[in-house]
N, C-alpha and C positions, 0 to 999 in steps of 0.2 A: 821323557820331559818334551814341552811342547815349546816351539819357537816362536817368538811374533820380532817382525822387523820393524823396528822405529822407525820415527819418521821427525825430524827435526831437532835431533838431541845429538850430542855426544857421543852417547851410547848407540852401537848399531843393531842392538837384539836384545831381547828379554829370554832367557829359558827358566819354566816355571812350570809348576805341577801343582794342581789341586784333585781332591779327594774327596769327597762327600759334602761341597760346598767350603772347604778348606783351603788355604794356600799352604802345600808339605813343602814347596822347593821353589827357592828365585836364585836366579844369576843374571847378573847384567852384563852383556858383554861389550867392553869400553866404557867410554865414560869417564867420572870424575870417581877413582875406585875408595876412598872412603866414603862419601857420600852414598854412590850404589852399594855397597856393601851393606851400611847401617841402614838402609831401605830394605835391602832381602832379608837380614835377618830379623828386623821388625816386623815384617808382615808374615813371617812363618808362624803356625798355627790358630792365623787369623780369619772368621769368614771373608769371604769372597767381598759381599755386600759391605761389610765394615772397612776393606781394604779400599775399594773403588770410594767410597763417603767419605773417608780421609784424604785419599789421595790425589783425586778428580780436580783438575783445575788448577794445580800448583803451576805460577808460569817459572820460566827461566832463560828460554830464548824460543824464539819463533812462535809464541803463543804454546807453547807446551813445556813439559820437562820430565826427566828419567822416571818422577814418582807417576805424573801425569801419564804416560805411555804405559806403565804397568796399569792403571786403572783400565784405560782402553783395550789394553788385551784381555783382562778380565771380563770386561765388557762384551769383544768380540766374543768370546768364549759363549758366553749367554746366549750370543744370537750374532752370530757373524755379518757384518751388512756387506755390501757388494764391495767387491776390491782388495777385502782384505784376507789374505793367506795364513793359516797356521799350519805348521806343520809338526809332525809328529817326531 
């Protein structure tokens, strides 16, 4: 699984896997357990573009949220911007 280090949220990171453009695994490290577990279960089996469209821009604190950070992770995988480090 890939690891995305989150910023501005209670969760510290997101572990996820994408196969053929579909999210096949997702796990938040830290954060509010009920919410992050729900988000993780709901995105599995969905196309990356659909997940980004659903979750991007959802606010919680610091102008972002755990779902927004997942959307950013998936966007970064498509075209990593400078400064974003994805680790296998």
